[in-house]
C-alpha positions as CSV (number, residue, x, y, z in Angstrom):
1,M,-9.7,20.7,-22.0
2,T,-7.4,19.4,-19.3
3,D,-7.5,15.9,-17.8
4,I,-9.0,17.3,-14.6
5,D,-11.7,19.0,-16.8
6,R,-12.5,15.6,-18.4
7,A,-12.6,13.9,-15.0
8,I,-15.3,16.1,-13.6
9,E,-17.1,17.1,-16.8
10,P,-19.5,14.1,-17.3
11,D,-21.6,14.7,-14.1
12,T,-23.1,18.1,-14.7
13,D,-25.2,17.9,-11.5
14,Q,-22.3,17.3,-9.2
15,A,-19.3,18.8,-11.1
16,V,-17.3,21.6,-9.6
17,E,-15.5,24.3,-11.5
18,P,-12.2,22.8,-12.7
19,A,-9.1,24.4,-11.1
20,A,-5.7,24.8,-12.6
21,P,-2.9,24.8,-10.0
22,R,-3.0,28.0,-7.9
23,R,-0.9,29.6,-5.3
24,R,-1.9,29.2,-1.7
25,G,-4.3,31.9,-0.6
26,G,-6.2,32.0,-3.9
27,R,-9.5,30.4,-4.8
28,A,-8.0,26.9,-4.4
29,G,-7.0,27.7,-0.9
30,H,-10.5,28.9,-0.2
31,Q,-12.0,25.8,-1.8
32,R,-9.8,23.5,0.4
33,N,-11.3,25.2,3.4
34,L,-14.8,24.1,2.2
35,L,-13.8,20.4,1.9
36,P,-14.7,17.9,4.6
37,P,-12.2,17.6,7.3
38,Q,-9.2,15.2,7.1
39,R,-6.9,14.1,9.9
40,P,-3.5,15.7,9.5
41,W,-0.9,13.5,7.7
42,A,0.7,11.3,10.3
43,Q,1.6,7.6,10.8
44,P,-0.7,5.7,13.1
45,R,0.8,3.5,15.8
46,L,-0.5,0.1,16.8
47,R,-1.1,0.6,20.5
48,Y,-2.7,-2.7,21.2
49,P,-1.2,-6.2,21.2
50,P,-1.5,-7.8,17.8
51,T,-3.9,-10.7,17.6
52,E,-2.4,-14.1,17.8
53,V,-4.5,-16.6,15.9
54,V,-2.4,-19.6,16.5
55,S,-0.5,-20.6,19.7
56,A,3.3,-20.5,20.0
57,D,3.5,-24.3,19.5
58,E,1.3,-24.0,16.4
59,L,3.4,-21.2,15.0
60,E,6.5,-23.3,15.5
61,A,4.8,-26.1,13.6
62,I,4.2,-23.8,10.7
63,H,7.8,-22.6,10.8
64,D,9.2,-26.1,11.0
65,T,7.0,-27.2,8.0
66,S,8.3,-24.3,6.0
67,L,11.9,-25.2,6.7
68,R,11.2,-28.8,5.7
69,V,9.7,-27.6,2.4
70,L,12.9,-25.7,1.7
71,E,15.1,-28.6,2.8
72,E,13.3,-31.5,1.2
73,I,11.4,-30.1,-1.7
74,G,13.2,-26.9,-2.5
75,M,12.2,-24.0,-4.7
76,D,12.8,-23.2,-8.4
77,F,15.0,-20.1,-9.0
78,L,14.7,-19.3,-12.7
79,D,17.7,-17.0,-12.9
80,E,21.2,-18.4,-13.3
81,E,23.0,-15.6,-11.5
82,S,20.8,-16.0,-8.5
83,R,21.4,-19.7,-8.4
84,R,25.1,-19.1,-8.5
85,L,25.0,-16.7,-5.6
86,L,22.9,-19.0,-3.5
87,A,25.2,-21.9,-4.2
88,E,28.2,-19.8,-3.1
89,A,26.3,-19.0,0.1
90,G,25.7,-22.6,0.9
91,A,22.4,-23.6,-0.7
92,R,22.2,-26.9,-2.6
93,V,21.6,-26.3,-6.3
94,E,20.7,-29.4,-8.2
95,P,23.0,-29.7,-11.3
96,G,21.2,-29.2,-14.6
97,S,18.1,-28.0,-12.7
98,E,16.6,-24.7,-11.4
99,R,15.8,-26.3,-8.1
100,V,17.5,-24.9,-5.0
101,R,17.3,-26.4,-1.5
102,F,18.2,-24.7,1.7
103,E,19.4,-26.2,5.0
104,R,17.5,-24.7,7.9
105,D,20.6,-23.4,9.6
106,M,21.5,-21.4,6.5
107,V,18.0,-19.9,6.3
108,L,18.0,-18.9,10.0
109,E,21.5,-17.5,9.9
110,R,20.9,-15.4,6.7
111,I,17.6,-13.8,7.8
112,R,19.1,-12.6,11.1
113,T,20.9,-9.8,9.2
114,A,17.5,-8.3,7.9
115,P,16.7,-5.1,9.8
116,S,13.7,-5.0,12.1
117,S,12.9,-1.4,11.0
118,F,14.1,1.3,8.6
119,T,13.0,4.7,7.1
120,L,11.5,4.8,3.7
121,H,12.5,8.2,2.3
122,A,10.2,10.4,0.3
123,R,10.9,13.3,-2.1
124,N,9.4,15.5,0.6
125,P,11.1,14.9,4.0
126,A,7.8,15.5,5.8
127,H,6.5,12.3,4.2
128,H,9.3,10.0,5.2
129,L,7.9,6.7,6.6
130,A,9.0,4.6,9.6
131,I,8.6,1.0,8.5
132,G,8.6,-1.5,11.3
133,G,7.9,-1.7,15.0
134,D,4.4,-0.4,15.8
135,H,4.2,2.0,12.9
136,L,1.6,1.6,10.2
137,A,1.7,3.1,6.6
138,F,-1.2,3.0,4.2
139,G,-0.8,2.9,0.4
140,T,-2.9,3.2,-2.7
141,V,-4.3,0.5,-4.9
142,G,-1.7,-0.7,-7.3
143,S,-1.5,-2.5,-10.6
144,A,-5.2,-2.5,-11.6
145,P,-5.7,-2.9,-15.3
146,N,-9.1,-1.1,-15.3
147,V,-10.4,2.1,-13.7
148,A,-14.0,3.1,-12.8
149,D,-16.2,5.9,-11.5
150,L,-19.9,6.4,-11.3
151,D,-20.0,8.8,-14.2
152,R,-18.2,6.8,-17.0
153,G,-18.2,3.3,-15.5
154,R,-15.5,0.7,-15.9
155,R,-12.8,1.3,-18.6
156,T,-9.3,0.3,-19.5
157,G,-6.5,2.0,-17.6
158,N,-5.1,5.1,-19.2
159,R,-2.7,7.9,-18.4
160,E,-5.4,10.5,-17.8
161,D,-7.0,8.5,-15.1
162,F,-3.7,7.4,-13.8
163,R,-2.6,11.0,-13.3
164,N,-5.9,11.9,-11.6
165,L,-5.7,9.0,-9.2
166,V,-2.1,10.1,-8.3
167,R,-3.5,13.7,-7.7
168,L,-6.3,12.3,-5.6
169,A,-4.0,10.1,-3.5
170,Q,-1.7,13.1,-3.0
171,S,-4.7,15.0,-1.7
172,L,-5.8,12.4,0.8
173,D,-3.8,12.6,4.0
174,A,-4.8,9.1,5.1
175,I,-2.7,7.7,2.2
176,H,1.0,7.6,3.0
177,F,2.6,6.0,-0.1
178,F,2.0,4.8,-3.7
179,A,1.8,1.0,-3.9
180,G,2.6,1.0,-7.6
181,Y,0.6,2.5,-10.4
182,P,-3.0,3.1,-9.1
183,V,-4.1,2.0,-12.5
184,E,-2.0,0.8,-15.4
185,P,-1.7,3.5,-18.1
186,V,-2.2,1.1,-20.9
187,D,-2.2,3.8,-23.5
188,V,1.5,4.5,-22.9
189,H,3.7,1.9,-24.7
190,A,5.3,-0.7,-22.4
191,S,8.8,0.2,-23.5
192,I,8.5,3.7,-21.9
193,R,5.6,3.3,-19.6
194,H,7.7,3.1,-16.5
195,L,9.5,6.4,-17.4
196,D,6.3,8.4,-17.8
197,A,4.5,6.8,-14.8
198,I,7.4,7.2,-12.4
199,H,7.9,10.8,-13.6
200,D,4.2,11.5,-12.8
201,L,4.5,9.9,-9.4
202,L,7.6,12.0,-8.6
203,T,6.2,15.3,-9.8
204,L,2.4,15.2,-9.2
205,A,3.0,13.8,-5.7
206,D,5.8,13.8,-3.1
207,K,5.1,10.6,-1.1
208,P,7.2,7.4,-1.2
209,I,6.8,5.3,-4.3
210,H,7.0,1.7,-5.5
211,A,8.5,0.5,-8.8
212,Y,7.7,-2.8,-10.6
213,S,10.5,-5.4,-11.0
214,L,9.8,-6.1,-14.7
215,G,13.4,-6.4,-15.9
216,R,16.8,-5.1,-14.9
217,Q,16.8,-1.9,-17.0
218,R,13.4,-0.7,-15.6
219,N,14.8,-1.2,-12.1
220,L,17.9,0.8,-12.9
221,D,15.8,3.6,-14.5
222,A,13.5,3.8,-11.4
223,L,16.5,4.0,-9.0
224,E,18.1,6.8,-11.0
225,M,14.8,8.8,-11.2
226,V,14.3,8.5,-7.5
227,R,17.9,9.6,-6.9
228,I,17.4,12.7,-9.1
229,A,14.0,13.5,-7.6
230,R,15.4,13.5,-4.0
231,G,18.4,15.6,-5.1
232,V,21.0,13.2,-3.6
233,D,24.1,11.4,-4.8
234,A,24.4,7.6,-5.3
235,A,26.1,7.1,-1.9
236,T,23.3,8.9,-0.1
237,L,20.7,6.8,-1.9
238,E,22.4,3.7,-0.7
239,R,22.3,4.9,2.9
240,E,18.7,6.0,2.6
241,P,16.2,3.6,1.2
242,S,14.0,5.7,-1.1
243,I,12.0,3.2,-3.2
244,F,10.5,-0.2,-2.8
245,T,9.5,-3.1,-5.0
246,V,7.2,-6.0,-4.4
247,I,8.6,-9.4,-5.3
248,N,5.9,-12.0,-5.9
249,S,6.9,-15.7,-6.0
250,S,5.1,-17.7,-8.7
251,S,3.3,-20.0,-6.3
252,P,3.8,-22.8,-5.8
253,L,7.5,-22.6,-5.1
254,R,9.0,-20.6,-7.9
255,L,10.8,-17.3,-8.3
256,D,11.0,-16.1,-11.9
257,T,13.8,-14.1,-13.6
258,P,12.3,-10.6,-13.5
259,M,11.5,-10.9,-9.8
260,L,15.0,-12.2,-9.0
261,H,16.5,-9.3,-11.0
262,G,14.5,-7.0,-8.8
263,I,16.1,-8.5,-5.7
264,L,19.5,-8.4,-7.2
265,E,19.2,-4.7,-8.2
266,Y,17.3,-3.3,-5.2
267,S,19.0,-5.2,-2.4
268,A,22.4,-4.5,-3.9
269,R,21.6,-0.7,-3.6
270,N,20.1,-1.1,-0.1
271,Q,16.6,-0.4,-1.4
272,V,13.4,-2.1,0.0
273,V,12.2,-5.5,-1.2
274,V,8.7,-6.6,-0.1
275,M,8.8,-10.4,-0.5
276,T,5.2,-11.5,-1.0
277,P,4.1,-14.9,-2.1
278,F,0.6,-14.9,-3.7
279,T,-0.8,-18.1,-2.3
280,L,-4.5,-18.9,-2.9
281,A,-5.6,-21.8,-0.8
282,G,-7.1,-24.5,-2.9
283,A,-5.4,-23.3,-6.1
284,M,-1.7,-22.4,-5.8
285,A,-1.4,-23.7,-2.2
286,P,-3.0,-26.4,0.0
287,V,-6.7,-26.0,0.6
288,T,-6.1,-25.9,4.4
289,L,-5.1,-22.6,6.0
290,A,-2.2,-24.1,7.9
291,G,-0.8,-25.7,4.8
292,A,-1.3,-22.5,2.7
293,V,0.5,-20.4,5.3
294,A,3.3,-22.9,5.6
295,Q,3.9,-22.7,1.9
296,Q,3.6,-18.9,2.0
297,N,6.2,-18.9,4.7
298,A,8.6,-21.1,2.8
299,E,8.5,-18.9,-0.3
300,A,8.9,-15.8,1.8
301,L,11.9,-17.1,3.7
302,A,13.6,-18.2,0.4
303,G,13.2,-14.7,-1.0
304,M,14.3,-13.1,2.2
305,V,17.5,-15.3,2.2
306,M,18.1,-14.1,-1.4
307,T,18.0,-10.4,-0.3
308,Q,20.5,-11.0,2.5
309,V,22.9,-13.1,0.3
310,V,23.0,-10.1,-2.1
311,R,23.6,-7.6,0.7
312,P,23.5,-8.4,4.4
313,G,21.3,-5.8,6.1
314,A,19.4,-4.8,3.1
315,P,15.8,-3.9,4.1
316,V,13.2,-6.5,3.4
317,V,9.5,-6.8,4.4
318,Y,7.7,-10.1,5.0
319,G,4.6,-10.1,2.8
320,G,1.5,-12.0,3.5
321,F,-1.1,-12.4,0.7
322,T,-2.8,-15.7,1.4
323,S,-6.5,-16.0,0.6
324,N,-8.8,-18.6,-0.7
325,V,-10.6,-19.2,-4.0
326,D,-14.3,-19.9,-4.7
327,M,-14.1,-23.6,-5.1
328,Q,-17.1,-23.5,-7.5
329,S,-15.6,-21.0,-10.0
330,G,-12.0,-20.8,-9.1
331,A,-12.2,-17.1,-8.7
332,P,-10.0,-15.5,-6.0
333,A,-12.0,-14.4,-2.9
334,F,-10.9,-11.5,-0.7
335,G,-12.0,-10.0,2.6
336,T,-13.0,-13.4,3.7
337,P,-12.7,-14.9,7.2
338,E,-9.9,-17.0,5.8
339,Y,-8.1,-14.0,4.5
340,M,-8.5,-12.2,7.9
341,R,-7.0,-15.1,9.8
342,T,-4.1,-15.7,7.4
343,A,-3.3,-11.9,7.6
344,M,-3.0,-12.2,11.4
345,I,-0.9,-15.4,11.2
346,G,1.4,-13.7,8.6
347,G,2.0,-10.9,11.2
348,Q,2.9,-13.6,13.8
349,L,5.5,-15.0,11.5
350,A,7.0,-11.7,10.6
351,R,7.4,-10.9,14.3
352,R,9.0,-14.3,14.8
353,Y,11.7,-13.4,12.3
354,G,12.0,-9.8,13.4
355,V,11.2,-8.0,10.2
356,P,8.4,-5.6,9.1
357,Y,5.1,-7.0,7.8
358,R,3.1,-6.2,4.7
359,S,-0.6,-7.0,4.2
360,S,-3.4,-5.5,2.1
361,N,-6.9,-4.0,2.1
362,V,-8.6,-6.1,-0.6
363,C,-12.1,-7.0,-1.6
364,A,-13.8,-8.9,-4.5
365,A,-16.7,-6.5,-5.0
366,N,-17.6,-5.3,-8.5
367,A,-19.5,-2.2,-7.3
368,L,-19.3,0.3,-4.5
369,D,-21.8,-1.4,-2.4
370,A,-22.1,-3.1,1.0
371,Q,-19.9,-6.0,-0.1
372,A,-17.1,-3.5,-1.0
373,A,-17.4,-2.0,2.5
374,Y,-17.7,-5.1,4.6
375,E,-15.0,-7.1,2.8
376,S,-12.6,-4.1,3.1
377,V,-13.4,-3.8,6.8
378,F,-12.6,-7.5,7.3
379,S,-9.3,-7.1,5.3
380,L,-8.3,-4.0,7.2
381,W,-9.1,-5.5,10.6
382,G,-7.1,-8.6,9.8
383,A,-4.1,-6.6,8.6
384,V,-4.2,-4.0,11.4
385,M,-4.6,-6.5,14.3
386,G,-2.1,-8.7,12.6
387,G,0.5,-5.9,13.1
388,V,0.8,-4.6,9.6
389,N,3.6,-2.1,8.9
390,L,3.1,-1.6,5.2
391,M,-0.5,-1.7,4.0
392,M,-0.6,-2.3,0.2
393,H,-3.8,-1.5,-1.7
394,G,-5.1,0.5,1.2
395,A,-7.3,2.7,-0.9
396,G,-9.1,2.2,-4.2
397,W,-8.9,-1.6,-4.7
398,M,-12.0,-3.3,-6.3
399,E,-12.9,-6.4,-8.2
400,G,-10.2,-8.6,-6.8
401,G,-7.6,-6.1,-8.0
402,L,-8.8,-5.7,-11.5
403,Q,-10.3,-2.3,-11.0
404,A,-9.2,1.0,-9.4
405,S,-12.2,3.1,-8.3
406,F,-12.2,6.8,-7.7
407,E,-15.1,6.5,-5.3
408,K,-13.6,3.5,-3.5
409,M,-10.4,5.5,-2.9
410,V,-12.4,8.1,-1.0
411,L,-14.4,5.4,0.9
412,D,-11.2,3.6,1.9
413,A,-9.5,6.9,2.9
414,E,-12.5,7.3,5.3
415,L,-11.9,3.8,6.6
416,L,-8.2,4.4,7.1
417,Q,-9.0,7.7,9.0
418,M,-11.3,5.7,11.2
419,V,-8.6,3.1,11.8
420,A,-6.1,5.9,12.7
421,A,-8.6,7.5,15.1
422,F,-9.3,4.1,16.7
423,L,-5.6,3.7,17.3
424,D,-5.3,7.2,19.0
425,P,-4.4,6.8,22.7
426,V,-7.1,7.4,25.3
427,V,-5.7,10.2,27.5
428,V,-6.5,9.6,31.1
429,D,-5.5,12.6,33.4
430,E,-7.2,15.1,35.7
431,G,-8.5,17.1,32.8
432,T,-10.0,14.3,30.8
433,L,-11.6,12.5,33.8
434,G,-13.9,15.5,34.0
435,L,-14.7,15.4,37.7
436,D,-15.3,19.1,37.8
437,A,-17.7,18.9,34.8
438,I,-19.6,16.1,36.5
439,R,-19.8,18.2,39.6
440,E,-20.9,21.3,37.6
441,V,-23.7,19.5,35.8
442,G,-24.9,17.3,38.6
443,P,-27.8,14.8,38.5
444,G,-30.3,15.3,35.7
445,G,-28.4,18.0,33.8
446,H,-26.6,17.9,30.4
447,F,-23.1,18.6,29.3
448,F,-23.6,20.7,26.2
449,G,-23.0,24.0,27.9
450,A,-20.5,22.8,30.5
451,A,-17.2,24.6,30.4
452,H,-15.4,21.3,30.1
453,T,-17.4,20.6,26.9
454,Q,-17.1,24.1,25.5
455,A,-13.3,24.0,25.8
456,R,-13.0,20.6,24.0
457,Y,-15.9,20.0,21.6
458,R,-14.2,21.1,18.4
459,T,-11.6,18.4,18.7
460,A,-13.2,15.9,21.1
461,F,-14.3,13.3,18.5
462,H,-13.3,12.0,15.1
463,K,-14.9,14.0,12.3
464,P,-15.7,11.9,9.2
465,M,-15.2,13.3,5.7
466,L,-17.7,11.0,4.1
467,S,-20.2,9.7,6.6
468,D,-23.6,11.5,6.9
469,W,-24.7,12.0,10.5
470,R,-27.8,14.1,9.8
471,N,-31.2,12.8,11.1
472,Y,-33.5,11.2,8.7
473,E,-35.7,14.3,8.0
474,S,-32.7,16.5,7.3
475,W,-31.1,13.8,5.1
476,Q,-34.3,13.4,3.2
477,E,-34.7,17.1,2.7
478,A,-31.2,17.2,1.2
479,G,-32.2,14.7,-1.5
480,S,-31.4,11.4,0.4
481,P,-27.8,11.3,-0.8
482,E,-26.0,8.0,-0.4
483,T,-22.4,7.1,0.2
484,A,-21.4,6.4,-3.4
485,G,-22.8,9.7,-4.6
486,R,-21.0,11.6,-1.8
487,A,-17.7,9.9,-2.6
488,N,-18.2,10.8,-6.2
489,R,-18.7,14.5,-5.4
490,L,-15.8,14.5,-2.9
491,W,-13.2,13.1,-5.3
492,K,-14.1,15.8,-7.8
493,E,-13.8,18.5,-5.2
494,L,-10.4,17.2,-4.1
495,L,-9.2,17.2,-7.7
496,A,-10.5,20.7,-8.3
497,A,-8.6,21.9,-5.2
498,Y,-5.4,19.9,-6.0
499,E,-2.1,21.8,-6.2
500,P,1.1,20.0,-7.3
501,P,3.7,19.8,-4.6
502,A,6.7,22.1,-4.8
503,I,9.8,20.8,-6.6
504,D,13.1,22.5,-7.2
505,P,13.2,23.7,-10.8
506,T,16.7,22.3,-11.3
507,V,15.6,18.9,-10.1
508,A,12.5,19.0,-12.3
509,D,14.6,19.8,-15.3
510,E,17.1,17.0,-14.6
511,L,14.3,14.5,-14.1
512,A,12.6,15.5,-17.4
513,A,15.9,15.4,-19.2
514,F,16.6,11.9,-18.0
515,V,13.1,10.7,-19.1
516,E,13.6,12.3,-22.5
517,R,17.0,10.8,-23.0
518,R,15.8,7.3,-22.0
519,K,12.9,7.6,-24.4
520,A,15.2,8.7,-27.2
521,E,17.2,5.5,-26.5
522,G,14.1,3.5,-26.9
523,G,13.3,2.8,-23.3
524,V,13.2,-1.0,-22.7
525,P,12.9,-3.5,-25.5
526,T,9.6,-5.3,-25.6
527,D,8.3,-8.3,-27.6
528,F,5.3,-6.3,-29.0
């Protein structure tokens, strides 16, 4: 039994016949034609002015406070090599301490070299991404330790589910990149997990990928695997950013050694660093939104400076991830009005510094219910109208990031398609104004049979792949299906129709040989 078989086998009422990879034009091609419609793969553009939550003066006050934090309090850098580089660049490193302080002029001078936009290259050139400006890119959930679906419930992450989530994300055109491992394949030993997981990402899919900065050797392995998969030499890889890593500060005001090694390795090779403080107001940051964002900004600026000290011009993305906690339980809350506003302020700050912006589609819901939907809509709206360029956790995130859900990935893909459709330009010209159609129909008529309608009705409106627009009687006759059940059926149909993307056999062999060699060498030492 294959892992696709296992994925669809438990639900006998809704399961579809499992499909091994087939050539185009066979049964799989026929089955794809029966799937609900998807928008063609494309990057949306933000065609509206981003929302500005705070005034220009208030934004400058946040900026100034952040610089005062870096000047007067400083930030701990736990890696000795990083402290040495910063000291050589003009930062004040306290002797015998890990504390680093930054003069404001140094901060502003260093971040000026960060590019305002760049291309993130994929194995498949059709999936290259423009990062920056008014371009949006949507990614999968990343880093969840658990996985869930309606058939088998919540369970510990494993490689079988990991691979199926990769296949599902490859099949959903609303998803542009992988924001890490959709679920952690815990059943693969930590010493070699990155080798197997990145190999799966590069062979089961052909969209851009992320790698975790969990030590220098893992970074080097990821860089080499992406180089092999793209079929380029080292010099080309340095010219063409082809992988990204998220660097999280340990709020408040610390950058640990593995994260700093990620900056050192990725920025040195001109690869993408997404500098993202994880600041929860009331826990790891001040309880006030202004204070939490000021601390977020200080930590982000310090990390951005580090990237430009390593290599001026290296691509870096400003990451915002400030939310609040439930002050009764201490649990993180997501999709809140506070999260929505800080997402928009983060976009204002990124634009002030002239760099791309990262935000996320997050929720705290434990089940695929109304809470999961409305918190995600709030998160999405805050991020999109904040001017997000790189949307992490865009599809599949549940339970505050502790769970990746097959059904939620489909639900979120539907939301992302709706966002993309909302951002489509409204065409106003002689044909769309429809004067002749209005004249043809006249008072009291209808437009169903008008020539104007007949020529356009197939593509006039957004077509959902998940929403059910039947009237009540028709819906009831069909068994009263609800959204979660439809999402369950759809992810199974997408997996059954999945075909792996083409890869040059020589490249595939070289990539497999690299993985096997590194496994034989023991991978990366671990402490367990």
